[in-house]
Every structure is written in structure tokens, then in C-alpha cells.
C-alpha positions in Angstrom: 0.0 -0.1 0.0 1.4 3.5 -0.8 2.5 5.3 2.2 3.7 8.9 3.0 7.0 9.0 1.1 5.6 7.8 -2.1 2.5 10.0 -1.6 4.6 13.2 -1.0 6.9 12.5 -3.9 3.8 12.1 -6.3 2.7 15.5 -4.8 6.0 17.1 -5.8 5.4 15.7 -9.4 2.0 16.8 -9.6 2.9 20.4 -8.7 5.4 20.6 -11.3 3.4 18.8 -14.1 0.1 20.6 -13.5 1.2 24.3 -13.1 -1.5 26.7 -14.5 -3.4 24.0 -16.4 -7.2 23.7 -16.3 -9.5 20.8 -16.8 -11.3 20.6 -20.2 -13.4 17.5 -19.3 -13.6 14.7 -16.7 -14.8 11.0 -17.0 -15.4 8.1 -14.7 -15.7 4.5 -15.5 -16.0 3.2 -11.8 -18.7 5.4 -10.3 -18.0 3.7 -6.8 -14.7 5.4 -7.0 -16.1 9.0 -6.2 -17.6 9.1 -2.9 -19.2 12.4 -3.1 -21.8 14.0 -5.4 -22.0 17.6 -4.3 -19.9 19.2 -5.7 -19.8 17.0 -8.7 -16.4 16.1 -10.2 -17.4 18.2 -13.2 -17.2 21.2 -10.8 -13.4 21.4 -11.4 -13.7 21.8 -15.1 -12.3 25.3 -16.0 -10.7 25.8 -12.7 -7.0 26.5 -12.9 -4.8 24.0 -10.8 -3.9 25.8 -7.5 -1.5 23.4 -5.9 -1.2 20.1 -4.2 -1.1 19.2 -0.6 -1.0 16.0 1.5 -2.0 14.8 5.0 -0.8 11.2 5.8 -1.7 9.2 2.8 -4.3 11.5 1.5 -3.3 13.6 -1.7 -5.2 16.9 -2.0 -5.5 18.5 -5.3 -6.7 22.1 -5.2 -8.5 23.7 -8.3 -9.6 27.3 -8.5 -10.5 29.3 -5.4 -13.0 26.6 -3.8 -12.5 23.1 -5.0 -10.3 20.3 -3.7 -10.1 16.7 -4.9 -9.0 14.3 -2.2 -7.5 11.1 -3.4 -6.6 8.0 -1.4 -4.9 5.3 -3.6 -5.9 2.5 -1.2 -3.8 -0.8 -2.0 -3.7 -0.8 -5.8 -4.4 3.0 -6.8 -2.0 4.7 -9.2 -2.0 8.2 -10.5 -0.7 8.1 -14.1 -0.1 10.8 -16.8 -1.9 10.1 -20.2 -2.9 11.8 -23.3 -6.3 14.0 -23.3 -8.8 12.4 -25.6 -7.1 9.1 -26.1 -8.5 6.0 -25.0 -7.1 4.8 -21.5 -6.2 1.3 -20.5 -8.7 -0.8 -19.0 -7.2 -0.3 -15.5 -8.0 3.4 -15.4 -11.1 4.2 -13.5 -11.2 8.0 -13.9 -9.6 10.8 -15.9 -9.2 14.5 -16.1 -8.3 15.9 -19.5 -6.3 19.1 -19.3 -5.9 22.1 -21.7 -2.3 21.4 -22.3 -3.0 18.0 -24.0 -2.2 15.8 -21.0 -4.5 13.9 -18.7 -4.4 13.0 -15.1 -5.7 9.4 -14.5 -6.4 7.2 -11.6 -5.8 3.5 -12.3 -6.7 0.5 -10.0 -4.8 -2.6 -10.0 -5.8 -5.9 -8.5 -9.2 -7.0 -7.2 -9.4 -5.1 -4.1 -10.8 -1.7 -5.2 -10.0 0.6 -2.1 -9.1 3.7 -4.0 -11.3 6.7 -3.1 -11.9 10.2 -4.7 -13.8 13.0 -2.7 -14.6 16.3 -4.5 -14.9 19.0 -1.7 -15.2 22.5 -1.2 -12.2 24.0 0.3 -13.9 24.9 3.7 -14.9 21.1 4.0 -11.5 19.7 3.7 -10.5 20.0 7.5 -13.7 18.1 8.3 -12.9 15.5 5.9 -9.6 14.9 7.4 -10.7 15.1 11.0 -10.5 11.4 11.9 -6.7 11.3 11.0 -4.0 12.0 13.5 -1.1 14.3 13.3 1.0 14.0 10.0 4.1 11.9 10.5 6.5 14.5 8.9 4.7 17.7 10.3 6.3 20.0 12.9 3.4 19.0 15.1 4.7 15.5 15.7 7.3 16.7 18.3 9.1 14.4 20.7 6.6 15.4 23.5 3.7 14.9 21.3 4.9 11.5 20.3 5.4 10.5 23.9 2.0 11.7 25.0 0.4 9.6 22.1 2.5 6.6 22.9 1.5 6.6 26.7 -2.2 7.6 26.3 -3.3 4.0 25.6 -1.6 0.5 25.9 -0.9 -0.6 22.2 1.8 -2.8 20.5 4.2 -0.6 18.8 3.5 -1.9 15.3 -0.2 -1.4 15.7 0.4 2.1 17.1 2.5 3.4 14.2 0.0 2.0 11.6 -3.1 3.5 13.2 -3.8 6.5 11.1 -6.1 8.1 13.9 -2.7 8.7 16.0 -0.2 9.3 13.5 -1.1 9.8 9.7 1.1 8.3 7.0 2.9 5.3 8.1 1.8 1.9 6.9 3.0 -1.6 7.3 6.3 -1.2 5.3 7.7 1.9 6.8 6.6 0.8 10.4 8.9 -2.2 9.9 11.8 0.0 9.0 11.2 2.6 11.7 11.0 0.0 14.5 14.2 -1.5 13.1 16.1 1.9 12.9 14.9 2.6 16.5 15.9 -0.9 17.7 12.5 -1.5 19.2 10.5 -4.6 19.1 7.2 -4.6 17.1 5.0 -6.1 19.8 6.4 -4.0 22.7 3.8 -2.0 24.6 3.8 1.7 23.9 3.4 2.5 27.6 6.7 0.7 28.4 8.9 3.2 26.5 11.2 5.5 28.4 12.1 9.0 27.4 15.1 8.0 25.5 13.2 5.3 23.6 10.7 7.9 22.6 13.3 10.3 21.3 15.1 7.4 19.4 11.6 6.6 17.8 11.0 10.2 16.8 14.4 10.4 15.2 13.7 7.1 13.2 10.3 8.2 12.0 11.8 11.2 10.4 14.9 9.6 9.0 13.1 6.5 7.6 10.5 8.6 5.9 12.7 11.2 4.4 15.2 8.5 3.1 12.1 6.8 1.5 10.9 9.9 -0.1 14.4 10.4 -1.8 14.1 7.0 -3.2 10.6 7.6 -4.4 11.7 10.9 -6.1 14.1 8.7 -8.2 11.3 6.3 -9.3 7.8 6.4 -7.9 5.9 3.4 -8.6 2.6 5.1 -8.1 3.2 6.9 -11.5 3.2 3.5 -13.3 0.2 1.3 -13.8 2.0 -1.9 -12.3 2.8 -3.4 -9.0 4.6 -2.2 -5.8 8.3 -2.2 -6.9 9.9 -0.7 -3.7 13.1 -2.6 -3.0 15.2 -0.3 -0.9 14.0 -1.9 2.4 16.5 -2.9 5.3 14.2 -5.2 7.0 10.7 -5.1 5.4 10.2 -8.1 3.0 13.7 -9.5 3.9 12.4 -12.6 5.9 15.4 -15.1 6.4 18.0 -12.7 5.2 20.9 -11.2 7.2 20.1 -8.1 9.3 22.3 -5.1 8.1 23.2 -4.2 11.5 24.0 -7.4 13.4 23.9 -10.1 10.8 21.1 -12.1 12.5 18.4 -13.7 10.4 15.3 -11.4 9.9 12.2 -13.0 11.2 8.6 -12.5 10.4 5.2 -12.5 12.1 2.2 -13.5 10.0 -1.0 -11.6 10.6 -4.6 -12.0 9.1 -3.9 -9.8 6.0 -0.3 -8.9 6.3 3.1 -9.7 7.8 5.7 -7.8 9.7 9.5 -8.3 9.7 11.9 -7.6 12.5 15.5 -8.7 13.8 15.1 -10.7 17.0 18.7 -10.0 17.9 19.0 -6.3 17.7 15.2 -5.4 18.3 13.9 -8.0 20.6 16.8 -8.9 22.8 17.3 -12.2 21.0 13.5 -13.2 21.3 11.9 -14.7 18.3 8.1 -14.3 18.3 6.0 -17.3 17.5 4.6 -17.5 13.8 0.9 -17.0 14.4 0.0 -19.1 11.3 1.7 -22.1 13.2 -0.2 -21.2 16.4 -3.6 -21.2 14.7 -3.0 -24.8 13.2 -2.1 -26.1 16.7 -5.2 -24.9 18.4 
């Protein structure tokens, strides 16, 4: 699933590509993709592009003085650039044809159609995002605020980092990378962290996300209608390989719809957690 680094790199690309353009027409193939009806998507036609913003994993495209198109790419969503008036591929669900001859298109890959588009009046954007927590790269996520969030409830660290209601923008992949960088076990409880560990986690959040954004700038898979090709991970997706820090074998915990990777040696004091797939079979 796309996370903050790829979405922010995508925002920068859109800012550069759509400068001063206006939509000439819009079209939708998958009507369930657009979750709002007032204002309609057609309301942006003729509006000059006014900029791109982001909160967490939500991309916000401003048009004219009053309209914002909020895009959440879900699991298989992609934002690609095409040619206005030309038939788009079958994976494309929505298109905005522009007055410079280009087109912004949203494609959906795979069977899980979780991409969503909301057309909003500018004044309604804050309410649309109200359920989300503080953005993971914003100045608002200070060490003190992170500590307060961690100690407010008793959660496992992995779950805490991926809960968009607390910190917006971190998903399964970069939570693995952040916890490895901070040398913290994924199943450790948030309330158990001391001040030094909170500071270490704060540093790791920024370090990992900014490093990943640099990689996304070089080649963002969200701009291509094909699979997730991210490969610059140190621990995520590296089950059984050597830890880059201590050379121990990276382990996995398999959950209902995903898995997490960690180093038992330098994150969990040598402890390897039980594989939950095997635990279910032995019940």
C-alpha cells in the first residue's frame, strides 16, 4: 500500500506537471470510486490548478478558489499521466483531461478496489480529514507529542504506528523500517517506552520517511500502472536474510492480512516471536 513517502513524492511531481493548467473535461468508469456528489467532479472543469497538498496518505489537489479533490490510493491505486482524448487502458477508472493536452488518470490494480476520490469545497477539507492523527512528517509531531500519544493508551508499537487516527502516513512497510531503525520490538507495549526510547523513535520516524521519499523521487511506482516495486528496504520483505546491522536472520510474524519483519537480535533482545500461522494450526 502506498505510504507517506511515495504520496509526498507524487505531490511534488503533480505540482511541477500541472502548473497553471485547467481541466477541459472529466470522466469516470468506476462510479463507486467517487464518494461524493456535491460538488460533482465536473465542478473542477475550467478551474486553474492551484496546488497539491498532502496529509498522511491523502493527496489533496486544489482547483480554482474553492474546489479540492482528495485522493486516497488505497492498496492498488496509481496516478498516471496520459494523453487527453485518447482511450485509456482498462485499469484506468477516472480521468481529467487538461488544456495542455495531457490527462491525469487514476488506475486501480488488482481485485481490491479501495481507492477513493472525494470532491470537496475548500472549507470542508478539514472536516474530511478530522479522523486522522498528526501527520508523521509535520512539525506538530514533536518528541513531546509522540510521547503523549504513546503513553495515552496501551498498544503494541507496530499497531500504534500504523493506526492513522494517531499518526497519519505510516503503513506496514515503513513501520517495520522505523522500528528496526529505533531498535524497538514490534510487539512491545507503547506504555513501556522511556524518554530515551521515545526520542529514538522520533528520530527514526523522520529518518526513515525522508530517506524513503528520496528513493521515491528517483522512481515512484505510483506513477506507473504496475505493481509495488519498492526494493530499498532494510528489514521489510527480507524474511530470512541477514540483518544489515547485526547479521542475525530477519524473522516474520504473519497476521491476518499482512506480515511484519524484525530482527530478533537487535530489536527484541534475542527473542523470536511465534509464527501465528503455526499457532492457529495447533489450536
